[in-house]
C-alpha positions in Angstrom: 0.0 0.1 0.1 0.9 3.4 -0.9 1.8 5.4 2.3 0.5 8.8 3.4 4.2 10.5 3.2 4.5 9.0 -0.2 1.4 10.8 -1.5 1.8 14.0 0.5 5.7 14.5 -0.7 4.6 14.8 -4.6 1.9 17.0 -3.5 4.2 19.1 -1.9 6.4 19.3 -4.4 3.6 20.5 -7.0 2.6 22.9 -3.9 5.9 24.4 -3.9 6.4 24.4 -7.8 2.9 26.4 -7.9 4.2 28.7 -5.7 7.0 29.5 -7.5 5.7 30.1 -10.6 2.6 32.1 -9.3 4.4 34.2 -7.0 7.8 34.5 -8.5 9.9 38.0 -7.7 11.7 40.3 -10.1 13.4 43.2 -9.8 11.6 46.2 -10.4 12.9 47.3 -13.5 11.5 44.1 -15.0 8.5 44.5 -13.3 8.1 47.8 -15.1 8.7 46.0 -18.3 6.6 43.1 -18.0 3.6 45.8 -17.3 4.5 47.9 -20.5 4.5 44.6 -22.5 0.9 43.5 -21.2 -0.1 47.4 -21.6 1.2 47.2 -25.2 -0.5 44.0 -26.3 -3.7 45.3 -25.2 -3.3 48.4 -26.8 -2.6 46.9 -30.0 -5.7 44.9 -29.9 -7.3 48.4 -30.1 -5.4 50.6 -32.4 -4.0 49.7 -35.9 -0.5 51.0 -36.9 -2.4 53.7 -39.4 -4.4 55.1 -36.4 -1.2 55.4 -34.5 1.1 57.2 -37.0 -2.2 59.5 -37.6 -2.7 58.1 -41.6 -5.9 56.3 -40.9 -9.2 57.8 -42.2 -10.7 58.2 -38.9 -8.5 61.4 -38.4 -10.0 63.3 -41.3 -13.0 64.0 -38.7 -12.7 61.9 -35.7 -15.6 61.4 -33.5 -15.5 59.7 -29.9 -18.5 57.4 -28.7 -19.1 59.5 -25.2 -22.3 61.6 -25.4 -21.8 65.1 -25.8 -18.3 64.7 -27.7 -19.6 64.7 -31.6 -16.9 67.5 -32.1 -14.5 67.4 -29.4 -11.9 65.0 -31.0 -12.1 67.7 -34.2 -11.6 70.2 -31.7 -8.6 69.0 -30.5 -7.1 68.2 -33.9 -7.7 71.8 -35.0 -6.2 73.7 -31.9 -3.4 71.2 -32.4 -3.0 72.3 -36.6 -3.4 75.7 -36.1 -0.5 75.6 -33.0 2.4 73.8 -34.6 2.0 75.6 -37.7 2.2 79.1 -35.0 5.7 80.9 -34.5 7.1 80.7 -31.3 5.8 83.2 -28.7 4.7 84.1 -25.3 2.4 83.2 -24.0 2.6 79.9 -25.2 -0.5 78.4 -26.3 -2.2 81.9 -27.7 -3.1 81.4 -31.6 -3.9 84.4 -33.1 -4.9 82.8 -36.6 -7.9 80.9 -35.1 -11.1 82.8 -33.6 -9.8 86.0 -35.0 -9.6 88.8 -34.5 -9.2 88.1 -30.7 -7.3 84.8 -30.9 -7.8 81.7 -29.0 -5.7 79.9 -26.2 -5.8 76.7 -27.6 -5.3 75.2 -23.6 -9.1 75.9 -23.9 -9.5 73.7 -26.8 -8.1 70.5 -25.0 -5.1 70.0 -27.2 -3.0 68.4 -24.6 -0.4 70.9 -24.6 2.5 68.6 -24.0 1.5 66.7 -27.1 1.2 70.3 -29.0 4.9 71.0 -28.0 6.1 67.9 -29.2 3.8 68.7 -32.4 5.4 71.9 -32.6 9.1 70.8 -31.9 8.6 68.3 -34.9 6.9 70.9 -37.2 10.0 73.4 -36.4 12.8 70.8 -37.4 11.1 68.8 -40.1 8.5 71.9 -41.6 5.5 69.2 -41.4 2.4 69.2 -39.4 2.8 65.6 -38.3 -0.3 64.5 -36.4 0.8 62.4 -33.3 -2.5 61.9 -31.1 -2.8 58.4 -32.2 0.8 57.6 -30.8 -0.4 59.4 -27.8 -3.7 57.7 -27.1 -1.8 54.4 -27.6 0.6 55.2 -24.7 -2.8 56.4 -22.8 -4.0 52.8 -22.8 -0.7 51.2 -22.3 0.7 53.3 -19.7 -1.9 52.7 -16.9 -0.5 49.8 -15.9 3.0 50.6 -15.6 2.0 53.7 -13.6 0.1 51.1 -11.4 3.1 48.7 -11.1 5.2 51.7 -9.6 2.6 52.1 -7.2 2.9 48.5 -5.9 6.7 48.7 -6.0 6.2 51.6 -3.4 4.5 49.4 -1.9 7.0 46.7 -1.8 4.8 44.7 -4.0 7.8 42.6 -6.3 5.6 39.9 -8.1 5.9 39.0 -11.9 2.0 37.9 -11.6 1.3 41.5 -9.7 2.5 43.5 -12.9 0.4 41.6 -15.3 -2.6 41.8 -12.9 -2.2 45.5 -12.1 -1.7 46.3 -15.7 -4.9 44.5 -16.8 -7.1 46.3 -14.1 -5.5 49.4 -14.8 -5.4 49.8 -18.6 -9.2 48.0 -18.7 -10.4 50.5 -16.3 -14.0 51.4 -17.3 -14.1 54.7 -16.8 -11.0 55.0 -19.1 -12.6 53.3 -22.1 -16.0 55.2 -21.7 -14.7 58.8 -22.4 -13.2 57.8 -25.7 -14.0 61.3 -27.4 -12.3 63.4 -24.9 -8.6 63.0 -25.7 -7.0 64.8 -23.1 -9.0 62.8 -20.5 -7.4 59.5 -21.9 -3.9 60.3 -19.7 -5.4 58.9 -16.6 -2.2 57.2 -15.9 -1.3 60.6 -14.7 -3.4 60.1 -11.7 -2.1 56.7 -11.0 1.4 58.2 -10.9 0.6 60.9 -8.4 -0.2 57.7 -6.2 3.0 56.4 -6.4 4.9 59.7 -5.8 2.5 59.8 -2.7 4.0 56.3 -1.5 7.4 57.1 -2.4 7.4 60.6 -0.6 6.1 58.7 2.7 8.6 56.3 2.3 11.7 58.7 2.0 12.5 61.1 4.6 14.7 62.9 2.7 13.0 63.6 -0.2 14.7 66.4 -2.6 14.6 64.3 -5.5 11.2 63.2 -5.2 10.0 67.0 -4.7 11.8 67.6 -8.2 9.9 65.0 -9.9 6.8 66.0 -7.9 7.2 69.7 -9.6 8.0 68.6 -12.8 4.7 66.2 -12.2 2.7 68.6 -11.7 3.7 71.1 -14.3 3.1 68.1 -16.9 -0.5 67.5 -15.4 -1.3 71.1 -16.0 0.0 71.1 -19.3 -2.2 67.7 -19.8 -5.6 68.7 -18.5 -7.1 70.9 -16.0 -8.9 68.1 -14.2 -6.3 65.2 -14.3 -4.2 68.7 -12.8 -6.3 69.0 -10.0 -6.3 65.4 -9.1 -2.5 65.3 -8.9 -2.6 68.5 -7.0 -4.8 66.9 -4.5 -2.3 64.0 -3.9 0.3 66.3 -3.7 -1.1 68.6 -1.1 -1.7 65.4 0.8 1.7 64.4 0.4 3.1 67.3 2.4 0.7 67.6 4.7 0.7 64.0 5.7 4.7 64.2 5.7 4.0 66.7 8.6 1.8 64.7 10.5 3.7 61.4 10.2 6.9 63.9 11.7 9.0 63.6 8.3 9.3 67.7 8.3 8.3 70.7 9.9 5.7 73.3 9.3 8.5 75.4 8.2 9.5 72.9 5.6 6.3 72.4 4.5 5.3 76.2 3.9 8.3 76.5 2.4 8.2 73.6 -0.2 4.4 74.9 -0.6 5.3 77.7 -1.9 8.0 77.1 -3.9 5.7 74.6 -5.9 2.9 76.7 -6.3 5.6 79.5 -7.7 6.9 77.3 -10.1 3.8 76.0 -11.4 1.9 79.3 -11.5 5.1 80.7 -13.3 4.0 77.7 -15.8 0.6 78.1 -15.9 0.9 81.9 -16.6 3.6 81.4 -19.6 1.1 78.9 -21.2 -1.2 82.1 -21.2 -4.3 81.2 -18.6 -4.0 84.7 -17.6 -3.0 87.0 -20.6 -3.9 87.2 -24.4 -7.6 87.9 -23.9 -8.2 84.9 -22.3 -9.7 84.3 -18.4 -10.3 81.2 -16.2 -14.0 80.3 -17.8 -16.6 80.0 -15.5 -20.4 78.5 -16.3 -23.3 75.9 -15.6 -23.5 72.4 -15.3 -22.1 71.8 -11.7 -24.8 69.2 -10.4 -25.9 67.8 -13.9 -22.4 66.2 -15.1 -22.3 63.9 -11.4 -21.7 60.5 -10.2 -24.6 58.7 -9.4 -24.2 56.6 -6.2 -24.8 53.7 -8.0 -22.9 54.4 -10.8 -19.4 52.5 -9.3 -21.2 49.3 -7.8 -24.1 48.7 -10.8 -23.2 47.0 -13.9 -23.5 49.3 -16.8 -22.2 48.7 -20.5 -21.4 45.2 -19.4 -20.1 42.3 -21.4 -21.1 39.5 -18.7 -24.4 41.5 -17.7 -25.6 42.0 -21.0 -29.2 42.8 -20.0 -28.5 45.8 -17.8 -28.9 48.2 -20.5 -27.1 51.3 -20.6 -25.6 53.8 -18.1 -27.5 55.2 -14.8 -28.2 58.9 -15.4 -30.9 60.6 -13.3 -29.8 64.0 -14.9 -29.0 63.8 -18.7 -25.7 64.5 -17.8 -24.4 61.6 -15.3 -22.7 59.6 -18.5 -19.5 61.8 -17.3 -20.0 60.4 -14.0 -20.0 56.9 -15.4 -17.6 55.3 -12.7 -18.5 51.6 -12.7 -15.5 49.6 -11.5 -16.1 46.5 -13.3 -17.6 43.0 -12.4 -13.8 42.0 -11.9 -12.5 44.8 -9.5 -15.6 44.4 -7.9 -15.1 40.4 -7.1 -11.3 41.3 -6.4 -12.6 44.3 -4.0 -15.2 42.1 -1.9 -12.3 39.3 -1.7 -10.2 41.5 0.2 -12.8 43.9 1.9 -12.0 42.3 5.5 -8.2 42.8 5.1 -9.1 46.4 3.9 -11.2 47.3 6.5 -8.4 45.7 9.1 -5.7 47.7 7.4 -7.8 50.8 7.3 -8.2 50.8 11.3 -4.4 50.2 11.8 -3.5 52.8 9.1 -5.8 55.7 9.2 -3.5 58.2 10.9 -0.8 57.5 8.9 -2.7 58.5 5.6 -5.4 60.5 7.1 -5.1 63.5 4.5 -5.6 61.0 1.7 -8.3 59.2 3.1 -10.1 62.8 3.9 -9.5 64.3 0.4 -11.3 60.6 -1.1 -14.1 61.6 0.7 -14.0 64.7 -0.4 -13.5 64.6 -4.1 -16.1 61.6 -3.8 -18.9 64.1 -2.2 -17.4 66.8 -5.1 -18.4 63.8 -7.8 -21.8 63.1 -6.3 -22.7 66.9 -6.0 -25.4 68.7 -4.4 -28.2 66.8 -5.8 -27.1 63.5 -4.8 -29.3 60.4 -6.8 -29.2 56.9 -6.3 -30.5 55.5 -9.8 -33.5 58.0 -10.5 -34.4 58.6 -7.0 -33.3 61.9 -5.6 -32.0 61.5 -2.1 -30.7 64.8 -1.2 -31.0 68.3 -3.0 -28.9 70.7 -1.3 -29.1 74.8 -2.3 -25.9 76.3 -3.1 -25.3 80.3 -3.8 -25.3 81.5 -7.2 -21.7 82.6 -6.8 -20.1 79.1 -5.7 -22.4 77.7 -8.2 -20.7 79.4 -11.0 -17.3 79.3 -9.3 -17.8 75.3 -9.3 -19.0 75.4 -13.1 -15.1 75.6 -13.8 -15.1 71.9 -13.3 -18.7 71.0 -13.7 -18.2 67.6 -14.8 -17.3 67.2 -11.6 -18.0 63.2 -11.8 -14.8 63.1 -12.9 -13.0 63.2 -9.5 -14.0 59.9 -8.7 -11.3 58.9 -10.9 -8.8 58.6 -8.3 -10.8 56.7 -5.7 -11.1 54.0 -8.3 -7.5 53.5 -9.2 -6.6 53.8 -5.7 -9.2 50.8 -4.9 -7.1 48.8 -7.7 -4.0 49.2 -5.7 -5.3 48.7 -2.4 -7.2 45.3 -3.5 -3.8 44.2 -5.3 -1.2 45.2 -2.3 -3.6 43.5 0.2 -4.0 40.1 -2.2 -0.5 39.8 -2.4 0.8 40.5 0.9 0.8 37.3 2.6 2.0 35.4 -0.8 -0.8 33.0 -0.9 -1.1 31.4 -4.2 -4.8 30.7 -4.3 -5.6 34.2 -3.2 -3.7 35.7 -6.7 -4.9 32.9 -8.6 -8.3 34.5 -7.5 -6.8 37.9 -8.4 -5.9 36.7 -11.7 -9.2 34.8 -12.3 -11.0 38.3 -11.1 -8.6 40.3 -13.3 -9.9 37.7 -16.8 -13.5 38.4 -15.8 -12.8 42.2 -15.7 -11.8 42.1 -19.5 -14.9 40.3 -20.4 -16.9 42.5 -18.8 -15.4 45.6 -20.7 -15.6 44.2 -24.0 -18.9 46.3 -25.0 -16.4 49.6 -24.4 -13.5 48.1 -26.1 -15.6 46.9 -29.3 -17.1 50.5 -29.1 -13.8 52.0 -29.5 -12.6 49.7 -32.3 -15.9 50.3 -34.1 -15.5 54.3 -34.0 -11.9 54.2 -35.7 -13.2 51.6 -38.3 -16.4 53.6 -39.3 -14.6 56.6 -40.0 -15.8 59.8 -40.9 -19.5 60.7 -41.4 -20.9 61.8 -44.6 -19.9 65.6 -44.9 -21.9 68.8 -45.2 -19.3 70.4 -47.2 -17.5 68.5 -49.9 -13.7 68.7 -48.5 -12.3 68.9 -52.3 -14.4 72.0 -52.8 -13.3 73.7 -49.6 -9.4 73.1 -50.3 -10.2 74.7 -53.6 -11.9 77.4 -52.3 -9.3 78.1 -49.4 -6.1 77.7 -51.3 -6.6 81.3 -52.5 -7.5 83.0 -49.5 -5.5 84.8 -46.6 -8.3 84.6 -44.6 -11.8 82.9 -44.1 -14.9 84.4 -42.0 -17.9 81.9 -41.3 -21.2 83.5 -40.3 -22.4 82.4 -38.0 -19.4 81.2 -36.2 -19.7 78.1 -34.3 -20.2 79.8 -31.1 -23.1 81.8 -32.5 -24.8 78.9 -34.1 -26.2 78.3 -30.6 -29.0 80.8 -30.6 -30.3 79.1 -33.8 -33.7 77.7 -32.7 -34.1 74.8 -35.3 -32.1 71.6 -33.9 -31.5 70.3 -37.2 -30.3 73.6 -39.0 -28.3 74.3 -35.8 -26.5 70.7 -36.1 -26.1 71.2 -40.0 -24.5 74.4 -39.4 -22.2 73.2 -36.2 -21.1 70.7 -38.4 -20.2 72.5 -41.2 -18.2 74.7 -39.1 -15.9 71.9 -37.8 -15.6 70.8 -41.5 -14.5 74.4 -42.1 -12.3 74.5 -39.1 -10.3 71.2 -39.8 -9.7 72.0 -43.6 -8.8 75.7 -42.9 -6.5 74.3 -40.2 -4.5 72.0 -42.3 -3.9 75.2 -44.8 -3.2 77.2 -42.2 -5.8 79.8 -43.0 -7.0 81.9 -40.2 -10.3 82.0 -39.7 -13.1 83.5 -37.1 -14.7 80.4 -36.1 -13.8 78.5 -33.1 -14.9 75.6 -30.7 -13.6 75.5 -27.4 -14.8 73.6 -24.0 -15.5 76.8 -22.3 -16.4 80.1 -23.5 -14.8 83.5 -21.9 -17.5 85.6 -22.2 -18.0 85.3 -18.5 -15.4 85.5 -15.6 -15.8 85.7 -11.7 -15.3 89.1 -11.9 -18.6 89.3 -13.8 -20.4 86.9 -11.7 -19.4 88.4 -7.9 -21.7 91.7 -8.0 -24.3 89.9 -9.1 -24.8 86.5 -9.3 -28.2 86.0 -10.0 -27.6 87.8 -13.3 -24.9 85.9 -14.5 -26.9 83.6 -17.3 -28.3 87.4 -18.8 -24.7 88.7 -18.7 -23.9 85.4 -20.5 -26.4 85.8 -23.0 -26.0 89.5 -23.5 -22.2 89.0 -24.7 -22.8 86.3 -26.8 -25.3 88.3 -28.4 -23.1 91.5 -28.7 -20.2 89.2 -30.2 -22.7 87.6 -32.8 -24.4 90.9 -34.1 -20.5 92.4 -34.6 -20.0 89.1 -36.2 -23.2 89.8 -38.7 -21.8 93.4 -39.4 -18.4 92.2 -40.4 -20.1 90.5 -43.0 -22.5 92.9 -44.1 -19.2 95.1 -44.8 -18.1 92.5 -46.8 -15.0 90.4 -47.7 -11.8 92.1 -48.1 -9.3 91.4 -50.8 -8.2 88.1 -50.3 -10.9 87.1 -47.5 -13.3 84.7 -48.1 -16.9 84.7 -46.4 -18.7 81.7 -46.2 -22.1 82.0 -45.1 -24.0 79.0 -43.5 -27.9 80.8 -43.3 -29.8 82.5 -45.2 -28.3 86.0 -43.5 -26.7 88.4 -44.5 -28.9 88.1 -48.0 -26.9 89.3 -51.0 -28.6 92.5 -51.1 -27.0 93.2 -47.9 -24.0 92.5 -48.9 -21.4 95.5 -49.6 -21.0 96.4 -53.4 -18.7 94.3 -55.1 -18.7 90.9 -53.4 -20.1 88.4 -55.3 -21.6 85.2 -53.7 -21.4 81.7 -55.1 -22.9 78.4 -53.8 -21.0 76.1 -51.6 -23.2 72.8 -51.2 -26.5 74.1 -49.4 -24.2 77.2 -48.1 -22.6 80.4 -49.7 -19.1 81.5 -50.2 -18.5 85.4 -51.0 -15.4 87.1 -52.6 -14.7 90.5 -53.5 -13.5 90.5 -57.1 -12.8 94.0 -58.1 -9.2 94.0 -56.4 
């Protein structure tokens, strides 16, 4: 008979082998390479080579999948093309050729300034305006796992399988895939990197080198996207406060470091032109509409596993911006480590109190003053008008939960790998695989949008190019801003689409134009709101009306020599245009030029 000892020995050997494979440890650089390789494979499953190098038909008129982003990707490309072909000057991102006669700061067009700067350098060397957004987006879908691996390294997790699982969870975050259409918001890996810097800062009592990285990182975050910058800034503030609370720094050191960092970052912001060149911080409406529903992180939405759950939970008509479903895989992993997480929080709450308070605050901001659970309004807190308009700077408050979502990935993985049990690790791997199945609808939407290419054009591209090749300036009436006042919704959309087509063609040919589409209009600032907060909507409407009347007046005066006047409505009529200006058909629109030069 076979003894128990004889049976136990092979089983013990198999157990040890499984343990060595599942819990293989690697040096930090190899872990980062493994996470990067996993990310590259994932991104390559979404983007083809022509997309990456900017030659795909998709880039003729790029369009995303998230609601409300019909023109957002095209807007980015317009601002980028005008910027890279402009001269170097200060403020860095003001472009006089776009939105004439005042010009435009392309930061407000979400061009991702760091990408635009690189494109401008390439143009300065090669004299070619090369679209590098395809490569940028490829990296946005590859790097979250690398940044999450840095978080795990800072938490002293060095397992090879952790790198793969971290890459799967981070690169396939539903909130990342859902935002397809907002190019600047694709760089969510920056938020994860801030969490890594936070841990490295607390683990290093002499943190002068980390401080330099922090300052550089904050500047890069600002020149990527304002929302991401605020999230990174919150983590930075928590870092210096927590170092003081943990006894790593004196109050004087914290104040000195804070002042130095703010001064350097503000200098960069001013050089970028936020407070100059006719631009101003944009205030507006919408906070509380683009919020996060209480059920959003937990209820399956756009799920590949629970396909019958339907679309997203949206009680306000804008909560698509607060889509923060964590994914069934991450939810299972979180439940699996929940007892450990509760215990860990009890033991470490003081060590991370500033960040935990920030998480609560960001979650509250994301939920907003209109608290919905599904379609039930649980709480409606009134806020003063001037506060409402100030919060409108970041009206899509639901996005601020991203930081908490990525932090939950880190917590689940760190606690799951902490005791190095093969069963726990394998369960995390299964959860990661389930996550991949769950996000397939979101992934397929992105692939389909790229494959579909541009839609039917309102204006023929070859006609536009032939018309603009002889123009020194193109004046569009109504411009994108003034089309907002058109009552007929179908006509409004035709005119808006035609505006974007004109902008894209003019940008490729570097022909100055008056029309521009930005994410925020600077018709109103805090200075306007504070004296009479309740009158802010009327002020905004009045200033837009004045602007549009000036636009119509310029059109009636007629095109100057070398200028094209493109009329996308019946006004002004031919008889109202100055003598010597002749109009010709352009699809359903008209273009006018002065023939007697």
